[in-house]
C-alpha positions as CSV (number, residue, x, y, z in Angstrom):
1,M,-5.6,-41.2,-51.3
2,P,-6.3,-37.4,-50.8
3,F,-3.4,-35.1,-50.5
4,K,-3.1,-32.1,-48.2
5,M,-0.7,-29.3,-48.2
6,R,2.4,-30.5,-46.4
7,L,3.1,-27.2,-44.6
8,S,0.7,-25.1,-42.5
9,K,-0.1,-21.5,-43.4
10,D,1.8,-20.4,-40.3
11,L,4.9,-22.4,-41.3
12,I,4.8,-21.0,-44.8
13,Q,4.6,-17.5,-43.4
14,H,7.5,-18.2,-41.1
15,I,9.6,-19.6,-44.0
16,A,8.7,-16.6,-46.2
17,A,9.7,-14.1,-43.4
18,A,13.0,-15.9,-43.0
19,I,13.7,-15.8,-46.7
20,S,12.9,-12.1,-47.1
21,A,15.0,-11.2,-44.0
22,N,17.9,-13.4,-45.1
23,L,18.0,-11.9,-48.6
24,E,18.0,-8.4,-47.2
25,S,20.5,-9.0,-44.4
26,K,23.0,-10.7,-46.8
27,G,22.7,-7.8,-49.2
28,L,21.2,-10.0,-51.9
29,A,18.1,-7.8,-52.2
30,K,17.2,-4.3,-51.4
31,Y,13.5,-3.6,-51.0
32,D,11.7,-0.6,-52.3
33,V,8.6,-1.7,-50.4
34,P,8.2,-2.7,-46.7
35,R,9.7,-6.2,-46.0
36,D,6.2,-7.3,-44.9
37,A,5.0,-6.8,-48.5
38,V,7.9,-8.9,-49.8
39,T,7.2,-11.6,-47.2
40,S,3.5,-11.6,-48.2
41,K,4.4,-12.1,-51.9
42,I,6.8,-14.9,-51.0
43,T,4.1,-16.5,-48.9
44,E,1.6,-16.3,-51.8
45,I,4.1,-17.8,-54.3
46,I,5.0,-20.7,-52.0
47,T,1.3,-21.4,-51.3
48,L,0.4,-21.3,-55.0
49,N,3.3,-23.6,-55.8
50,M,2.2,-26.1,-53.2
51,L,-1.4,-26.0,-54.3
52,E,-0.2,-26.6,-57.9
53,E,1.8,-29.6,-56.7
54,D,-1.2,-30.9,-54.7
55,K,-3.3,-30.7,-57.9
56,L,-0.5,-32.6,-59.8
57,N,-0.6,-35.3,-57.1
58,R,-4.4,-35.7,-57.5
59,D,-4.0,-35.9,-61.3
60,V,-1.4,-38.6,-60.9
61,E,-3.6,-40.5,-58.5
62,K,-6.5,-40.4,-61.1
63,L,-4.2,-41.6,-63.8
64,L,-2.8,-44.5,-61.7
65,S,-6.2,-45.5,-60.4
66,A,-7.2,-46.2,-64.0
67,H,-4.3,-48.6,-64.3
68,E,-4.3,-50.0,-60.7
69,A,-4.9,-53.6,-61.8
70,E,-2.0,-53.4,-64.3
71,I,0.3,-52.1,-61.7
72,A,-0.7,-54.8,-59.3
73,R,-0.3,-57.6,-61.9
74,G,3.1,-56.2,-62.9
75,Q,4.2,-56.3,-59.2
76,M,5.3,-52.7,-59.6
77,D,6.1,-50.5,-56.7
78,Y,3.2,-48.0,-56.5
79,R,5.3,-45.2,-55.0
80,K,7.9,-45.5,-57.7
81,V,5.3,-45.5,-60.5
82,F,3.7,-42.5,-58.8
83,E,6.9,-40.6,-58.7
84,L,7.8,-41.4,-62.3
85,T,4.4,-40.4,-63.5
86,K,4.5,-37.2,-61.4
87,Q,7.9,-36.2,-62.9
88,K,6.6,-36.8,-66.4
89,L,3.4,-34.8,-65.8
90,A,5.4,-32.0,-64.2
91,K,7.7,-31.9,-67.1
92,D,4.8,-31.8,-69.6
93,R,3.3,-28.9,-67.6
94,G,6.5,-27.0,-67.4
95,M,6.7,-27.4,-63.6
96,V,9.9,-27.6,-61.6
97,L,9.5,-29.8,-58.5
């Protein structure tokens, strides 16, 4: 099953703009560059993180497809096995989900 990014580019930009504005308005950050530059960097980081997670999902799919018959014989819940495998791979790769 192919995975696609769960958020559109526009939604990611909207979230990034809200984060940068919120940090500034609450006095949690003071920018030495225009807020648009900060928003752009936040957008980039969110996008890269989501792409990394999408790759992780594809890698888990590949691993599980090799053991599909075993999973079926064991009457295991595929989603649960998927999530457990994903957590293990993420931990091995130093990713925080």
